[in-house]
N, C-alpha and C positions, 0 to 999 in steps of 0.2 A: 399158222402157229398162233396160239392165243397169247396175248400180252398179259402182264400181271393185272392191269386194270380190267381187261376183258374177262379174265378168269374170275376176278372178284364179282363183277357184275353178273356173270353167268351162274356162279354158284348160288347167288341170291335168287336168280331166276328159277333155278331148279327148286330151291327151298319153297319159293312162292307157288310153284306149280304143284308140289305135293300138298302144301297147305290148302290150296284151292280144291284139290281132289278130296281132301278130308272134309272141308266145309260143305262141299256139294254131295257128301255122303257116298262118293264113289270109292273111297277108302274108309273102312270102318276100323274101330279099335280091335286089335288082334290080327288085322290083315298084314300079310307080308308085302313089303315094298319090292318092286321089281329090282333085279340085280343091277350092279354097277354097269355091267356090259349092256344089259337091256336099256337102261336109262341113257347111257352114252350113245347108243345107236339110234334110239328113237328120238332123242332131243338134239342129236348132232353136236354134242359137246364132249370135251376130253374126259377120260376116266378120272384123272386127278381132280378135275372140277366137280365131277359127280360126288366124289368122296368128300370134298370140302363141303358141299351142300348137305349131304347126309349127316356129316359130323355136326354141322351147325344146327340142324333140326334135333339131333340126338342130345346135344348139350342143352337145348331149350326144353327137352323132355317131351317133345311132340312125337318122336319116334324112339325106338329102343334098339340098341345093338345087342343081339343075342350071339354069344360067342360061337363062331364057326357055323352059324346058321343064316345070318343076314339081319336085315332091319325090319321091324314091325311097328305098326301104328300103336302108340301107347295112350294117347289122349286126344280128345277133340276140343279140349279147352286150350286155347292158343295164345293166351296173354302172358303167361309166366315166363320170365327171361332168366332169372337167377335160380339155378338148381344146384344144390350142395350135397355132395357125398361126404358123410360124416362117419369116419371109421374110428371106433373106440377099441381099447383093449378088452375091458370088461365093465359091466354096469355095477359099480360100487356106489355107495351113498355120496362120495365125493365127486365122482364122474357124473352122477345124476345132477348134482348141483351145478357143475360146469355146463352140462348140456342144457339144462333149463334156462340158465342165464343167457346162453347163446340163442336158444330158440325164441325166447321172449323178445329179443332184439330183432329177430329176422322173420318172425311168423307171418307178418302181413306183407312181406316184401319178397321172400324167397321160399322155395320148396326145399325141405331138408329130409333126406333119407338117411337113416342110421343103420350102421352095420357093426358087427363085433368080430374081432379076430381071435379072441380068447388065448392070446400068446402063442398062436400056432403060425409059424412063418409061412407054411404052404398056403394056409387059408388067407393070410395077409396078402400074399402075392396074387392069389386067385381073385380075390375081391377087387383089388385095384386094377389088374389087367383086364378083367372082364367088363369093367365099367369106365374105362378111359374115355370113351366117346359119348358117355351118357350124361355128363355133368359139366357145368361151367366152373365149379370150384370144388376142391378136395381139401377137407379138413381132416388131418390124420393125427391120431395119438398112437405112435408106434409101440414104445415101451417093450421092446424085444431085445433079448441078449444078442440075437443074430444081427449081422450087418445087413440092413435093408436099404442101404443107400442106392444101389442099382435099381431097385424097384421104385423107390421114390422119385428117382430121376426120369422114370417113364412118364411121370405126370409133368406137363408143361409148367415151367417155373412159376409163371404168373397166376396159375390156377392152384398152386400148392401152398397150403398153410399147415405148418407143423405145430402141435401143441405138446406141452409138458416137458419136452427135452430139446435142447438146442443142437440140432443136427447142422454142423458148420460146413461140411464139405460137399454139399449138394450143388448141382449146376444152377446157374441163372439167378435171377433176382426174385426171391420168394420171401414169404413171411413166416415168422416163428414167434410164439408166445410161450415162454419157457420158465422152468424152475432152474436155478443155479444150485444144484444139490450140494456141491462141495462148499460153496461160499455160504449158503444158508445155514448149514449146521455149524460151521465155524463161527459165524457171527452170533448165532443163537446161543451157543455154549459160552462165548465170551461174555454176553450180556447176563448170563446166569452163573457166572464164575463164582461169586461169593456164596451162593447157595450150594453149588456143586462141591466146593472145596471143604465142606463139612463132612464129606464122605471120603472113604479111604481109597476107593478105586471106581473107575467108570467102565461100564460094560456095554458094548454095542451089540444088540441082538438083531441079526440080519441074515436072511437066507441068501446064499450066493446065486440063487436062481433069479433074484430080483434084478432087473436090468440096471437100476441106479445104485446098487449096493456098493460098488467100487467107488463111485463118486462121493457118496456119503462117508465112506471109510476114509477117504483122503482128507476131507475136512475135519473129521473126528481126530485123525492122527495129528494134523496140524495143531489143533487145540491142545491135545494131551502133551505133545512134545514141547510146545511153547510155554505151557504152564506147569510142566513137570508133574503131570497127573498119571498115576499108574492106570493102565487100561488093558482090557481083554476083549476079544471078539468071540461070540458064540452064535450058532445058527438058529437056535430056538431055546425056549425055556423048559422044554420037556426034559424031565429027569435031571435038571440042573441043581447043583448044590448052592444054595443061597446063604450068604454070610452077612451078618450085621456090618454096616458100613459100606455096602455095595450101592451103587447108583446105576440104574439101567436106562438105556435108550432103546426103544423098540420100534421097528419099522414094519411089522407085520400088517399087511393091508386088511386082514380080518380081525385084528386085535386079539388073537388067541394067546399071544405071548403075555399081554397085559393080564388076561384072566388067569393064566397059569401062574404068573408071578404072584398075584394077589392070593391065590389059593395056598401057595407055599408060605407066604407071609402069615396067613391065618394059622396054618398048621404049626408054625414055629413061634406063634404068639408074639410076633414083631409088629412094629407100627410103621405104616407107610408114611413117608415124609419126615420121619425121625430116625428110625433104624435103617430103613431102606428107602432109596430115592427112585423115582420113576418119571421119565420124560417120554411121551408117546408121540409118534408122527400122525398128523392129520386129525383135526378136531371132529367130534361127533357129539350130539347132544347128551348121550349117556355119560360121556367123560366129564361133563360138568358136575355130575352128582356121584359118580362111582367112587367109593372110598373117600368121600368128602371132596372130590375133584382131582382130576389128573392133569398135570402140566403137559402142554402140547406145543409142538412146532408144526405149523400148518401153512401151506401156501393158500392163497385166496383163490379158490377154484371159481367162485362166482365172477370175480374180476377177470380171470383168464377167459371165461366164456364171453364176457362183454367186450373185452379187447379184440378177441378173434372176430366177433360179429362186426365191430366197427371197422376193422381192416377191410373186410369184404364189402360192406355197404359204402365205404368211402373210397374204394378202389385204391388202397394204399398197400405198400410193400415195406414192412418194417420188421425188425427183430426187437421184441419187447420182453424185458426181464420181469416176470411176475413177482409181486411182493410176497414176502413170507411174514407170518405173524407168530408171536409167542404169547401164550396165555398161561400165566403162572397160577397154579392152584396148589392144593394142600399136599400133593404127592411129592413135592420137592422141599 
């Protein structure tokens, strides 16, 4: 019976055996690795030790685990040790900013592969489960309304780094860099209180399909109730009746509600920032000049990427609240 120390030594022996086969060109890129049973029998080691060795090589990116088919040689470049699975919801300008800052910190040290789940829970699950043995670290932006805790728990805790939302009930000691959606909007509205109170009512424009809409709504309600501000919830600006004295907060990730509101304001010959107020989520360079400037509440996506990279490179496990910024412009 193998002891723990013997198993550790033997799994590295197996890994080195396969590396030597690749270096000597006996195994080429795309070749299938012998099965667990074959390796166990030919090398006279336990099957669990074989699996450990194969997983070790898979994490390093030397071989690749293909779902229900086996292991295949992926590369003959054998020096890279940090391999990162980076799963995003969708490539928006803000997520591109996050990824670029992450990549710039890791590009000379780690290999990063990017995937997108496009808010599809089945695709989210498939991408993670099919790649569990292929990476040393998993950076995940879930942003799904569905409960994906069970899937995230399939990733070993110390390999798991969650971005954008604080998943609190996962197993083990893992890292998170997150937005506090409820607290951020509450504090932002408090700091803008004097400007907001010149309007008659506050309207939150948010689709229920957005995973963080309920969190933002809670912070919004806290502010409105604390400062006795009349408030309304609507799902979009399409076909909405806009009245002088309204102040809108828009969460649409594509900014279509901002554009629809501005069109209505022009039709009614009203003035943004005087007759109608607008606060938009997430800054984009067009918002600096649109209608003389749109006031924004925005998390620092670049900082989020930098902090995530630092956690991996420094081998730390922390939960970091990402800072939020307010930029006051003429729309308020």
